[in-house]
C-alpha positions in Angstrom: -4.7 -70.0 -2.1 -5.5 -68.2 -5.3 -8.7 -66.4 -4.7 -9.8 -63.9 -7.4 -13.3 -62.6 -6.5 -15.1 -60.3 -8.9 -16.6 -57.1 -7.7 -19.7 -57.9 -5.6 -22.5 -55.6 -4.3 -24.5 -57.9 -2.0 -21.9 -60.2 -0.7 -18.5 -59.8 0.9 -15.6 -62.3 0.8 -12.8 -62.4 3.4 -9.7 -64.6 3.4 -8.4 -65.9 6.7 -5.2 -67.8 7.6 -5.3 -71.5 6.9 -6.9 -71.1 3.5 -10.3 -70.4 5.1 -12.8 -68.0 3.4 -15.8 -66.2 4.9 -18.7 -65.4 2.6 -21.2 -62.9 4.1 -24.6 -61.8 2.8 -24.1 -58.0 3.1 -27.5 -56.3 3.2 -27.8 -55.8 7.0 -30.3 -53.0 6.7 -32.6 -55.5 4.9 -31.8 -58.4 7.2 -29.5 -59.8 4.5 -32.6 -60.5 2.3 -32.0 -61.8 -1.2 -32.4 -60.0 -4.5 -32.0 -61.0 -8.1 -28.5 -59.5 -7.9 -27.6 -61.6 -4.8 -28.7 -64.8 -6.5 -26.5 -63.9 -9.4 -23.6 -63.1 -7.1 -23.9 -66.5 -5.3 -22.9 -68.1 -8.6 -20.1 -65.6 -9.3 -18.6 -66.2 -5.8 -19.0 -70.0 -6.1 -17.2 -70.1 -9.4 -14.3 -68.0 -8.0 -14.1 -70.1 -4.8 -14.3 -73.5 -6.6 -10.7 -73.5 -7.9 -9.2 -71.2 -5.4 -7.5 -73.9 -3.2 -9.6 -72.9 -0.2 -9.9 -75.5 2.5 -13.2 -74.4 4.1 -15.9 -71.8 3.8 -17.8 -70.0 6.6 -21.2 -68.8 5.3 -22.9 -66.1 7.5 -24.8 -62.8 7.5 -23.5 -59.3 8.1 -24.8 -57.5 11.2 -26.6 -58.8 14.3 -30.1 -59.1 13.0 -30.2 -62.0 10.6 -28.5 -64.8 8.7 -30.8 -64.3 5.6 -34.5 -63.4 5.7 -35.3 -64.8 2.3 -36.3 -62.9 -0.8 -36.7 -59.2 -0.2 -40.5 -58.7 -0.2 -40.0 -55.1 -1.5 -38.7 -56.7 -4.7 -41.0 -59.8 -4.9 -43.4 -58.0 -7.3 -40.7 -58.4 -10.0 -41.5 -62.1 -10.0 -45.2 -61.6 -10.8 -44.3 -59.4 -13.8 -42.0 -61.9 -15.4 -43.1 -64.0 -18.4 -42.7 -67.7 -18.1 -39.4 -67.8 -20.0 -38.0 -64.9 -18.0 -39.1 -66.4 -14.7 -37.5 -69.8 -15.6 -34.2 -68.0 -16.4 -34.4 -66.3 -13.0 -35.1 -69.6 -11.3 -32.2 -71.3 -13.0 -29.9 -68.4 -11.9 -31.1 -68.6 -8.3 -30.9 -72.3 -8.0 -27.6 -72.4 -9.9 -26.1 -69.9 -7.4 -27.1 -72.0 -4.4 -26.2 -75.2 -6.1 -22.8 -73.7 -6.8 -22.2 -73.2 -3.0 -23.6 -76.6 -2.2 -21.2 -78.3 -4.7 -18.0 -76.5 -3.6 -15.4 -79.2 -3.3 -14.5 -78.2 0.3 -16.8 -78.1 3.4 -19.2 -75.2 3.9 -20.1 -74.2 7.5 -23.1 -72.0 8.0 -23.0 -69.8 11.1 -26.7 -68.8 11.6 -28.1 -66.1 13.8 -31.6 -64.7 13.6 -33.9 -65.6 10.7 -33.0 -68.1 8.0 -36.3 -68.1 6.2 -37.4 -69.0 2.7 -34.4 -68.6 0.4 -32.3 -68.1 3.6 -33.3 -71.6 4.8 -32.5 -73.0 1.3 -29.1 -71.3 1.5 -28.4 -72.7 5.0 -29.3 -76.2 3.7 -26.6 -75.8 1.0 -24.0 -75.9 3.8 -22.5 -79.2 5.0 -22.6 -78.2 8.6 -24.9 -75.7 10.4 -24.1 -74.0 13.7 -26.8 -71.8 15.2 -27.1 -69.1 17.8 -30.0 -69.2 20.2 -31.6 -66.4 18.2 -31.7 -68.5 15.0 -35.1 -69.4 13.6 -36.0 -71.2 10.4 -39.1 -71.2 8.2 -39.8 -72.7 4.8 -42.0 -69.6 4.3 -42.7 -70.2 0.6 -46.4 -71.2 1.2 -46.9 -67.9 3.0 -46.4 -66.0 -0.3 -48.2 -68.4 -2.6 -45.3 -70.5 -3.6 -44.3 -74.1 -2.8 -41.5 -75.7 -0.7 -40.2 -77.1 -4.0 -37.9 -74.1 -4.3 -34.1 -73.6 -4.4 -33.5 -77.3 -3.5 -35.4 -77.1 -0.2 -37.6 -80.0 -0.8 -34.6 -82.2 -1.6 -32.2 -81.0 1.1 -34.7 -80.6 3.9 -36.2 -84.1 3.4 -32.8 -85.8 3.5 -31.7 -83.8 6.5 -34.7 -84.2 8.9 -36.9 -86.8 7.1 -40.0 -86.5 4.9 -42.6 -86.3 7.8 -40.9 -83.3 9.5 -40.1 -81.7 6.2 -43.7 -82.0 5.1 -45.0 -80.4 8.3 -42.6 -77.5 8.2 -43.1 -77.1 4.4 -46.9 -77.2 4.5 -47.4 -75.0 7.5 -44.6 -72.4 6.9 -44.3 -72.3 10.7 -41.2 -71.0 12.5 -38.7 -73.5 13.9 -36.7 -72.1 16.7 -33.0 -73.0 17.5 -33.8 -75.5 20.2 -36.2 -77.5 18.1 -33.8 -77.2 15.1 -31.1 -78.8 17.1 -33.4 -81.6 18.4 -34.6 -82.6 14.9 -31.1 -82.4 13.3 -31.8 -79.2 11.3 -28.6 -77.8 12.9 -25.6 -79.6 14.3 -25.6 -77.6 17.5 -26.4 -74.3 19.3 -23.6 -72.0 20.2 -23.8 -68.8 22.3 -24.3 -65.8 20.0 -21.1 -64.1 21.0 -19.2 -67.4 20.3 -20.9 -68.4 17.0 -18.3 -67.1 14.5 -15.4 -68.3 16.6 -16.9 -71.8 16.9 -17.3 -71.9 13.1 -13.7 -70.7 12.7 -12.4 -73.4 15.1 -14.3 -76.0 13.1 -12.9 -74.7 9.8 -9.4 -74.7 11.2 -9.9 -78.3 12.4 -10.9 -79.2 8.9 -8.1 -77.3 7.3 -5.5 -79.3 9.3 -6.5 -82.5 7.6 -5.6 -83.9 4.2 -7.1 -81.7 1.6 -7.7 -84.6 -0.8 -9.2 -86.7 2.0 -11.6 -84.0 3.1 -12.7 -83.3 -0.5 -13.2 -86.9 -1.3 -15.2 -87.3 2.0 -17.5 -84.5 0.9 -17.9 -86.0 -2.5 -18.8 -89.4 -1.0 -21.4 -88.0 1.4 -23.1 -85.8 -1.2 -23.1 -88.3 -4.0 -24.3 -91.1 -1.8 -27.4 -89.1 -1.0 -28.4 -89.3 -4.6 -28.0 -93.0 -5.2 -30.3 -95.7 -3.9 -28.0 -98.7 -4.2 -25.7 -99.8 -1.4 -23.5 -101.5 -3.9 -23.1 -98.3 -5.9 -22.2 -96.5 -2.7 -19.5 -99.0 -1.9 -18.2 -98.7 -5.5 -17.9 -94.9 -5.2 -16.2 -95.3 -1.8 -13.8 -98.0 -3.0 -12.7 -95.9 -6.0 -12.2 -92.8 -3.8 -10.1 -94.7 -1.3 -8.0 -96.2 -4.0 -7.3 -92.8 -5.4 -6.4 -91.4 -2.0 -3.7 -94.1 -1.5 -1.9 -92.7 -4.6 -1.5 -89.2 -3.1 1.5 -87.9 -1.1 -0.6 -87.1 1.9 -1.5 -90.7 2.9 2.1 -92.0 3.4 3.0 -88.7 5.0 0.1 -89.2 7.5 1.3 -92.7 8.3 4.9 -91.6 8.7 3.8 -88.8 11.0 1.8 -91.2 13.1 4.7 -93.5 13.6 7.1 -90.6 14.3 4.6 -89.0 16.8 4.5 -85.7 15.0 1.9 -83.5 13.2 1.6 -84.4 9.4 2.6 -81.9 6.8 -0.2 -82.1 4.2 0.4 -80.7 0.7 -2.7 -81.7 -1.1 -0.6 -83.5 -3.8 
């Protein structure tokens, strides 16, 4: 893995064995709440990670209090003082950072404890998989501060994850969704004891990293792209082209040979 991370103030990046990376929001004294700087750093981190050769990313918050409690309300006044063009530039920076994480070519696992509200919810929705501690709680709190659920990709991702009816209720009321309900409606994959949360995310990342890098990346691409097209025929076309490409790699014949020889495959990603 070739990971070259620029200097960051609000995030930390850690490399783990197996080409696994951990990205943490690092403002524990402020419940890892977001700032203009943090949104900028999402994009910087995503660009560095994209071509690093990483196999999986664990996304979580520093400290025991929160995953990410949304935009820091002590800084929210800055939004009201921006002109239209300045605010649009900020929005593009913020959405671009979260989009960069969502579009990483390898899987992203969010390990969520405590609040994931507002922009924190949007960030968790950018992950492919969400594991939650019993303390996790979610809220599309935008309406509570005079904004809409059409923010940071939330209206798109939340609707596709839990359906338009549930997304509408959560978005219009701004109510809190606790971990048990989040699991029941599919907002998170499963609940994990707090003390086991990071280890569970790490085990999952390791399971992913043991598979063909190209196969995993093409799987992510197929799942994401096929959320954005409405034609079954187009979905099949994307899948067919992807599978045809995968047969041209070194990993597929290696996997078949390993299966026949009853051994673990040695994937190279080539």
